[in-house]
KEMITOR-841645 format. One record per residue (C-alpha): residue in three letters; z, y, x. Coordinates in steps of 0.5 Angstrom, whole numbers, padded with zeros to 4 digits, always signed. Example, Ala and Ser with C-alpha at 12.3 -4.5 7.8 and 13.67 -1.06 7.14 Angstrom:
<rs>
Ala+0016-0009+0025 Ser+0014-0002+0027 
</rs>
This chain:
<rs>
Met-0035+0319+0102 Leu-0032+0323+0108 Thr-0027+0328+0106 Leu-0028+0335+0107 Lys-0022+0336+0110 Phe-0023+0331+0116 Ile-0030+0334+0117 Thr-0028+0341+0118 Glu-0022+0339+0122 Asn-0026+0334+0127 Arg-0033+0337+0127 Asp-0035+0334+0134 Glu-0032+0327+0133 Val-0036+0327+0126 Val-0042+0328+0129 Arg-0041+0324+0135 Arg-0039+0318+0131 Leu-0045+0319+0126 Gly-0049+0318+0132 Lys-0047+0311+0133 Lys-0050+0310+0126 His-0057+0314+0129 Phe-0056+0319+0123 Lys-0061+0324+0126 Pro-0059+0330+0121 Ala-0052+0329+0123 Ala-0050+0336+0126 Glu-0055+0340+0121 Met-0051+0337+0115 Ile-0044+0337+0118 Asp-0045+0344+0120 Arg-0048+0346+0113 Val-0042+0343+0110 Ile-0038+0347+0114 Thr-0042+0353+0112 Leu-0042+0352+0105 Asp-0034+0351+0105 Thr-0033+0357+0109 Asp-0037+0361+0104 Arg-0033+0357+0098 Arg-0026+0359+0101 Ser-0028+0366+0102 Thr-0031+0366+0095 Gln-0024+0363+0092 Lys-0020+0369+0095 Glu-0025+0374+0092 Leu-0024+0371+0086 Asp-0017+0370+0086 Ala-0016+0377+0088 Lys-0021+0380+0082 Gln-0017+0375+0077 Ala-0010+0378+0079 Gln-0013+0385+0078 Met-0016+0384+0072 Asn-0009+0381+0069 Gln-0005+0387+0072 Leu-0010+0391+0068 Ser-0010+0387+0062 Lys-0002+0388+0062 Ser-0003+0395+0062 Ile-0007+0396+0056 Gly-0002+0395+0051 Ala+0003+0400+0055 Leu-0002+0405+0055 Met-0004+0404+0047 Gln+0004+0405+0046 Ala+0004+0411+0050 Gly-0001+0414+0046 Lys-0006+0414+0052 Lys-0012+0411+0048 Asp-0017+0414+0053 Glu-0014+0411+0059 Ala-0013+0404+0055 Asn-0021+0404+0053 Glu-0022+0406+0060 Ala-0018+0400+0062 Lys-0021+0395+0057 Ala-0028+0397+0060 Lys-0026+0396+0067 Thr-0023+0389+0064 Ala-0030+0387+0061 Glu-0033+0389+0068 Tyr-0028+0384+0072 Lys-0030+0379+0067 Glu-0037+0379+0069 Glu-0035+0379+0076 Ile-0031+0373+0075 Lys-0036+0370+0072 Ala-0041+0371+0077 Leu-0036+0369+0083 Gln-0034+0362+0079 Ser-0042+0361+0078 Arg-0042+0362+0086 Met-0036+0357+0087 Asp-0039+0352+0083 Glu-0046+0352+0086 Ser-0042+0352+0093 Glu-0038+0346+0091 Asn-0044+0342+0088 Ser-0048+0343+0094 Ile-0042+0341+0098 Arg-0041+0334+0094 Asp-0049+0333+0094 Leu-0049+0333+0102 Leu-0042+0329+0102 Leu-0046+0324+0098 Gln-0052+0323+0103 Ile-0047+0323+0109 Pro-0046+0316+0111 Asn-0039+0313+0113 Leu-0036+0314+0120 Pro-0037+0307+0124 Asn-0030+0305+0127 Glu-0029+0306+0135 Thr-0030+0298+0136 Val-0037+0298+0133 Pro-0042+0297+0139 Asp-0048+0301+0140 Gly-0054+0299+0138 Tyr-0061+0300+0134 Gly-0062+0293+0130 Ala-0060+0286+0130 Glu-0062+0285+0137 Asp-0056+0289+0139 Asn-0051+0285+0135 Lys-0045+0282+0139 Val-0043+0275+0138 Glu-0036+0274+0137 Arg-0036+0267+0136 Met-0039+0260+0134 Gly-0037+0254+0131 Gly-0040+0247+0128 Thr-0045+0243+0131 Asn-0053+0243+0130 Pro-0055+0237+0127 Val-0060+0232+0131 Phe-0065+0228+0127 Glu-0068+0222+0130 Gly-0074+0218+0128 Phe-0077+0224+0123 Lys-0078+0231+0123 Pro-0074+0235+0119 Leu-0077+0239+0113 Pro-0075+0246+0111 His-0071+0247+0104 Trp-0077+0249+0100 Glu-0081+0242+0101 Leu-0074+0238+0100 Ala-0073+0242+0094 Lys-0080+0240+0091 Lys-0079+0233+0094 Tyr-0073+0231+0090 Asp-0074+0236+0084 Leu-0068+0241+0086 Ile-0072+0248+0085 Asp-0078+0250+0082 Phe-0081+0256+0085 Glu-0087+0256+0082 Leu-0084+0256+0075 Gly-0080+0262+0077 Val-0086+0266+0078 Lys-0089+0264+0071 Ile-0082+0266+0068 Thr-0081+0272+0071 Gly-0084+0273+0078 Ala-0083+0271+0086 Gly-0076+0271+0088 Phe-0073+0268+0081 Pro-0073+0261+0082 Val-0071+0255+0077 Tyr-0066+0250+0079 Lys-0066+0243+0076 Gly-0062+0237+0076 Lys-0058+0236+0082 Gly-0060+0243+0085 Ala-0057+0246+0079 Arg-0051+0242+0079 Leu-0050+0243+0087 Gln-0050+0251+0085 Arg-0045+0250+0080 Ala-0041+0246+0085 Leu-0041+0251+0090 Ile-0039+0257+0086 Asn-0033+0253+0083 Phe-0031+0251+0090 Phe-0032+0258+0093 Leu-0028+0260+0087 Asp-0022+0255+0088 Glu-0022+0256+0095 Ala-0021+0264+0094 Arg-0016+0263+0088 Asp-0012+0258+0093 Ala-0012+0264+0098 Gly-0009+0269+0093 Tyr-0015+0272+0090 Leu-0014+0274+0083 Glu-0021+0272+0079 Ile-0025+0277+0075 Glu-0031+0276+0071 Pro-0034+0283+0071 Pro-0040+0285+0067 Tyr-0047+0284+0071 Val-0049+0292+0069 Val-0046+0298+0071 Asn-0046+0305+0070 Glu-0048+0311+0074 Ala-0041+0313+0076 Ser-0040+0306+0078 Gly-0046+0306+0083 Tyr-0044+0312+0086 Gly-0037+0310+0087 Thr-0038+0304+0091 Gly-0044+0308+0095 Gln-0050+0304+0092 Leu-0052+0311+0089 Pro-0056+0315+0092 Asp-0057+0311+0098 Lys-0060+0304+0095 Glu-0062+0307+0088 Gly-0069+0304+0090 Gln-0066+0297+0091 Met-0063+0297+0085 Tyr-0066+0294+0078 His-0065+0300+0073 Ala-0065+0300+0066 Thr-0067+0307+0064 Ala-0067+0307+0057 Asp-0059+0306+0058 Asn-0059+0309+0065 Leu-0055+0302+0067 Tyr-0056+0298+0073 Leu-0056+0291+0075 Ile-0051+0289+0080 Pro-0053+0288+0087 Thr-0046+0284+0088 Ala-0040+0283+0084 Glu-0037+0288+0089 Val-0039+0294+0085 Pro-0036+0292+0078 Val-0030+0289+0081 Thr-0028+0295+0086 Asn-0030+0300+0080 Ile-0024+0297+0077 Tyr-0020+0302+0081 Arg-0024+0308+0080 Asp-0019+0314+0078 Val-0013+0309+0079 Ile-0007+0311+0083 Leu-0003+0304+0085 Ser+0004+0303+0087 Glu+0004+0301+0095 Lys+0009+0295+0093 Asp+0003+0292+0089 Leu-0002+0292+0095 Pro-0006+0289+0098 Val-0010+0288+0091 Lys-0014+0281+0092 Asn-0019+0280+0087 Cys-0025+0275+0087 Ala-0031+0274+0083 Tyr-0037+0270+0081 Ser-0043+0274+0079 Ala-0051+0273+0079 Cys-0054+0279+0084 Phe-0060+0283+0083 Arg-0064+0286+0089 Arg-0071+0289+0089 Glu-0072+0287+0096 Ala-0077+0292+0096 Gly-0081+0292+0103 Ser-0079+0285+0104 Tyr-0085+0280+0106 Gly-0087+0275+0111 Lys-0084+0268+0113 Asp-0077+0271+0112 Val-0078+0271+0105 Arg-0080+0264+0104 Gly-0076+0259+0099 Leu-0069+0261+0098 Asn-0069+0266+0104 Arg-0069+0272+0100 Leu-0069+0273+0093 His-0069+0278+0087 Gln-0064+0274+0083 Phe-0058+0270+0087 Asn-0051+0267+0086 Lys-0045+0269+0090 Val-0038+0269+0090 Glu-0035+0276+0092 Ile-0028+0277+0095 Val-0025+0285+0095 Arg-0019+0288+0097 Ile-0015+0294+0096 Asp-0010+0296+0102 Thr-0006+0301+0105 Pro-0010+0304+0112 Glu-0004+0301+0116 His-0005+0294+0114 Ser-0013+0294+0112 Tyr-0015+0291+0119 Glu-0010+0285+0118 Ser-0013+0284+0111 Leu-0020+0284+0115 Asn-0018+0279+0119 Glu-0015+0275+0114 Met-0022+0275+0110 Ile-0026+0273+0116 Ala-0021+0267+0117 His-0022+0265+0110 Val-0030+0266+0110 Glu-0030+0262+0117 Ser-0026+0256+0113 Leu-0031+0256+0108 Val-0037+0254+0113 Asn-0032+0250+0117 Lys-0031+0246+0111 Leu-0038+0245+0109 Gly-0039+0243+0116 Leu-0045+0248+0118 Pro-0046+0251+0125 Tyr-0045+0258+0124 Arg-0044+0264+0128 Ile-0040+0271+0127 Leu-0043+0277+0129 Arg-0040+0284+0130 Leu-0045+0289+0127 Cys-0048+0295+0132 Gly-0048+0302+0129 Gly-0055+0302+0128 Asp-0055+0295+0123 Met-0049+0297+0119 Ser-0049+0299+0112 Phe-0049+0306+0109 Thr-0042+0305+0107 Ser-0039+0301+0112 Ala-0034+0303+0118 Ile-0034+0296+0121 Thr-0038+0289+0119 Phe-0038+0282+0121 Asp-0044+0278+0119 Phe-0043+0270+0118 Glu-0050+0266+0120 Val-0051+0259+0119 Tyr-0056+0255+0123 Ser-0062+0253+0119 Ala-0064+0246+0123 Ala-0071+0245+0120 Gln-0073+0253+0120 Glu-0069+0253+0127 Arg-0067+0260+0126 Trp-0060+0263+0124 Leu-0059+0265+0116 Glu-0054+0271+0114 Val-0049+0268+0109 Ser-0044+0273+0109 Ser-0042+0280+0111 Val-0035+0282+0111 Ser-0033+0290+0111 Asn-0028+0295+0112 Phe-0030+0301+0109 Glu-0023+0305+0110 Ser-0022+0311+0106 Tyr-0030+0312+0105 Gln-0031+0308+0098 Ala-0024+0310+0096 Asn-0025+0318+0096 Arg-0031+0317+0092 Leu-0027+0313+0087 Lys-0021+0317+0087 Cys-0017+0310+0089 Arg-0011+0312+0091 Tyr-0004+0309+0092 Arg+0003+0312+0092 Asn+0008+0310+0097 Ala+0016+0310+0097 Asp+0017+0317+0098 Gly+0012+0319+0092 Lys+0006+0321+0097 Ile-0001+0320+0094 Thr-0006+0317+0099 Leu-0013+0314+0099 Cys-0013+0307+0099 His-0018+0303+0104 Thr-0023+0298+0101 Leu-0026+0292+0103 Asn-0030+0286+0101 Gly-0034+0280+0103 Ser-0039+0275+0101 Ala-0035+0268+0100 Leu-0040+0266+0100 Ala-0048+0268+0098 Leu-0051+0261+0095 Pro-0058+0261+0097 Arg-0058+0261+0104 Ile-0052+0256+0104 Val-0056+0251+0100 Ala-0062+0252+0104 Ala-0057+0250+0110 Ile-0054+0244+0107 Leu-0061+0241+0105 Glu-0064+0242+0111 Asn-0058+0240+0116 Asn-0056+0234+0112 Gln-0062+0231+0111 Thr-0064+0224+0113 Ala-0070+0220+0113 Asp-0068+0217+0106 Gly-0065+0223+0102 Ile-0060+0229+0103 Arg-0052+0228+0104 Ile-0047+0232+0100 Pro-0042+0235+0104 Glu-0035+0231+0103 Val-0032+0237+0100 Leu-0037+0238+0095 Val-0037+0231+0092 Pro-0031+0232+0087 Tyr-0035+0238+0084 Cys-0042+0235+0084 Gly-0040+0228+0082 Phe-0045+0225+0087 Asp-0045+0224+0094 Phe-0053+0223+0096 Ile-0059+0226+0093 Gly-0065+0221+0094 
</rs>
């Protein structure tokens, strides 16, 4: 969340930048925060003064008793009791203001970086660059991945519906091996790039959800185990970043670089139509995530390194891709800047998002109380970053569709050692 200090010192800038995210109640909420903070500060001064008066009066009681001034001592005791009640009321008012401020801060999104384009939705995102070559099919009409999956018995969508429901496919045979191959390939590539592999829990507590910003913003999109008040993770970003909740790191240990494979669970409430066909949008899917914790001065260099890492993966898989700089209206609640990777789906003739790489600056770190101590001993909020490297479903869809031939499906050369086969036919 945004720091109270930054909001109170930069009111107009905060409102202006939130406008780029089209956060309509920005001015109203920011002014409410400032008003509550003014009241809190005033109450704090009153509380401190009252506490000092009570302490001074309490010290006088013993002296009055020793001097034989019993009536005056009793009057002082009675006044002290009054002060205690007044202090109790002031403290309650303080607590109420602080809770109201925190509730409001949790509802205010991160400020977009100044380089984020203006815009309302996906159509306003800026294409940064493109790579790869779209496949050309001669002599046959390419099939969409859901038909290829059925033809070669790779993925059973109907069986997933029987076992669980729509959006929970069952991978079989070479389809399952392709999944495992991609996971291992992505993890090996991340490890070679200096990321420490983490195997995190797939369920997290409420504090972890608040720490990375899924709560309260995306509460309706998370699967909630109500009996234990635990949440199934929508991405490994949540448990991995929360490793550093309430932690003070040393500057010499930054940047921290972690990667993790996990299953991911998303309700995707409200999704419908052609965009949810096959692997395009699932409730459970596999993903390898990269996470960095860094200093404010170095975090944008880290962001560029993460983008280059994801770009190397899609290049090695031989997939046509494009990188988008998201506009303010298409960014997530917590992000300061996001770059999306999309791969081209030849049979569907559309672009499929396979990765988002984001810098959250100090927004998550403030919620997490994730800080570092520099060489001078000063403690400062870290910057946090994360990216998909990569999400599997749409990568699998693109591999199947783009590499199909009249006789079967070619496996990208880089995956053959992991799969143990080079052709599905």
